[in-house]
C-alpha positions in Angstrom: 0.0 0.0 0.0 1.3 3.4 -0.9 1.4 6.1 1.8 2.1 9.7 1.1 5.7 10.6 2.0 5.9 13.5 4.4 8.2 16.3 3.5 11.5 16.5 5.3 12.0 19.4 7.6 14.7 20.8 5.5 14.9 20.4 1.7 18.2 19.5 0.1 20.0 22.2 -1.8 21.0 19.8 -4.6 18.7 20.2 -7.6 19.2 16.6 -8.6 17.9 15.4 -5.2 15.0 17.9 -5.4 14.1 16.6 -8.9 14.2 13.0 -7.5 11.9 13.9 -4.6 9.4 15.6 -6.9 9.4 12.6 -9.3 8.8 10.2 -6.3 5.9 12.4 -5.1 4.4 12.6 -8.7 4.7 8.8 -9.0 3.0 8.3 -5.6 0.2 10.8 -6.6 -0.4 9.0 -9.9 -0.5 5.6 -8.1 -3.0 7.0 -5.6 -5.1 8.6 -8.3 -5.3 5.2 -10.1 -6.3 3.5 -6.9 -9.1 6.2 -6.3 -10.4 5.6 -9.9 -10.5 1.8 -9.2 -12.4 2.3 -6.0 -14.8 4.8 -7.6 -15.5 2.3 -10.4 -16.1 -0.5 -7.8 -18.5 1.8 -6.0 -20.4 2.6 -9.2 -20.6 -1.1 -10.1 -21.9 -2.0 -6.6 -24.5 0.8 -6.8 -25.6 -0.4 -10.3 -25.9 -4.0 -9.0 -27.9 -2.9 -6.0 -30.1 -0.1 -7.5 -29.8 -0.5 -11.3 -32.4 -2.1 -13.5 -32.4 -5.8 -13.4 -33.2 -8.0 -16.4 -34.1 -11.6 -17.1 -31.1 -13.9 -17.6 -32.8 -15.3 -20.7 -34.9 -12.7 -22.5 -36.6 -15.4 -24.6 -38.0 -16.8 -21.4 -40.8 -14.2 -21.3 -41.9 -15.1 -24.8 -43.3 -18.4 -23.4 -46.3 -16.5 -22.0 -47.1 -14.7 -25.3 -49.1 -17.7 -26.5 -51.5 -17.6 -23.6 -51.9 -13.9 -23.8 -52.7 -14.0 -27.5 -55.3 -16.7 -27.0 -57.0 -14.7 -24.2 -56.9 -11.6 -26.3 -58.5 -13.5 -29.2 -61.2 -14.8 -27.0 -62.1 -11.4 -25.6 -62.3 -10.0 -29.2 -64.4 -13.0 -30.4 -66.9 -13.1 -27.6 -67.4 -9.3 -27.0 -69.3 -8.3 -23.9 -72.3 -10.3 -22.6 -75.2 -8.0 -22.1 -78.9 -8.4 -21.4 -81.4 -5.9 -22.5 -84.1 -4.5 -20.1 -84.8 -0.8 -20.9 -81.1 -0.1 -20.8 -77.9 -2.0 -21.4 -76.2 -3.6 -18.4 -73.2 -5.9 -18.3 -74.0 -9.3 -16.9 -72.2 -9.9 -13.6 -69.5 -12.5 -13.3 -66.6 -13.7 -15.4 -66.8 -14.4 -19.1 -66.9 -18.1 -19.9 -63.5 -19.7 -20.9 -63.1 -20.8 -24.5 -64.3 -24.3 -25.4 -61.3 -25.0 -27.7 -58.8 -24.9 -24.8 -58.1 -28.5 -23.6 -59.8 -29.4 -20.3 -59.0 -31.6 -17.4 -62.1 -32.5 -15.4 -61.7 -33.1 -11.6 -64.7 -34.9 -10.2 -65.7 -34.7 -6.6 -68.1 -37.5 -5.8 -69.1 -39.3 -2.6 -68.4 -43.0 -2.4 -71.4 -45.3 -2.6 -71.2 -46.1 1.1 -71.8 -42.4 2.0 -74.7 -41.8 -0.4 -77.3 -42.2 2.3 -79.4 -39.4 3.8 -79.8 -39.1 7.6 -83.4 -40.3 7.2 -82.1 -43.5 5.7 -83.1 -42.9 2.0 -80.5 -43.3 -0.7 -79.1 -40.1 -2.2 -79.3 -39.7 -6.0 -77.7 -37.1 -8.3 -79.7 -33.9 -8.2 -77.4 -31.6 -10.2 -73.9 -30.4 -10.3 -71.9 -27.2 -9.6 -69.0 -26.3 -11.9 -66.2 -23.9 -11.6 -63.4 -23.4 -14.1 -59.8 -22.5 -13.3 -57.4 -21.4 -16.0 -54.0 -22.9 -15.5 -51.2 -21.5 -17.6 -48.1 -23.6 -17.9 -45.4 -22.0 -20.1 -46.1 -23.2 -23.7 -49.1 -25.3 -22.4 -52.6 -24.1 -21.6 -55.5 -26.1 -20.3 -58.7 -25.6 -18.3 -59.3 -27.7 -15.1 -63.1 -28.1 -14.7 -64.1 -28.8 -11.1 -67.5 -30.6 -10.9 -69.1 -31.0 -7.4 -72.1 -33.3 -7.5 -75.1 -32.4 -5.3 -77.1 -35.3 -4.0 -80.7 -35.6 -2.8 -83.1 -38.4 -2.0 -85.6 -39.4 -4.6 -88.3 -39.8 -1.9 -88.2 -36.2 -0.8 -88.9 -33.2 -3.1 -85.9 -30.8 -3.7 -87.7 -28.0 -1.8 -87.9 -30.2 1.3 -84.5 -31.9 1.1 -82.8 -32.9 4.3 
């Protein structure tokens, strides 16, 4: 490590010695200036890493999602807005249905046969189903998982009076 040399209390009268001292001081100053530049550059690099804009390691990675976005954009353009007419136009509440051309995976939730018995002892039979759709986007792969929950009721008791 370079340290600044302190000036001697008395300077030599010899000009050659004085020139040598000045050259040594200039060399030390140049070396210290180079070191300062290096530290400033390290500081700038650190600040850029810490506060600078970060980017994806693989820019083409984000293109994997373009397919899903383009499909959803096409769906919204094809279907338009669902409206029902009364005396004025009102948007129907709820989410727009998902496209029928996207592959689907159906997850069925059914009671086993042993549990299809009402508290009153009658057998439970299918009385309808509730469906919900969940859009799952896997890079370069899109499918719809359709959840079907079967509602059960006894045949002996009307739906209005179900247990």
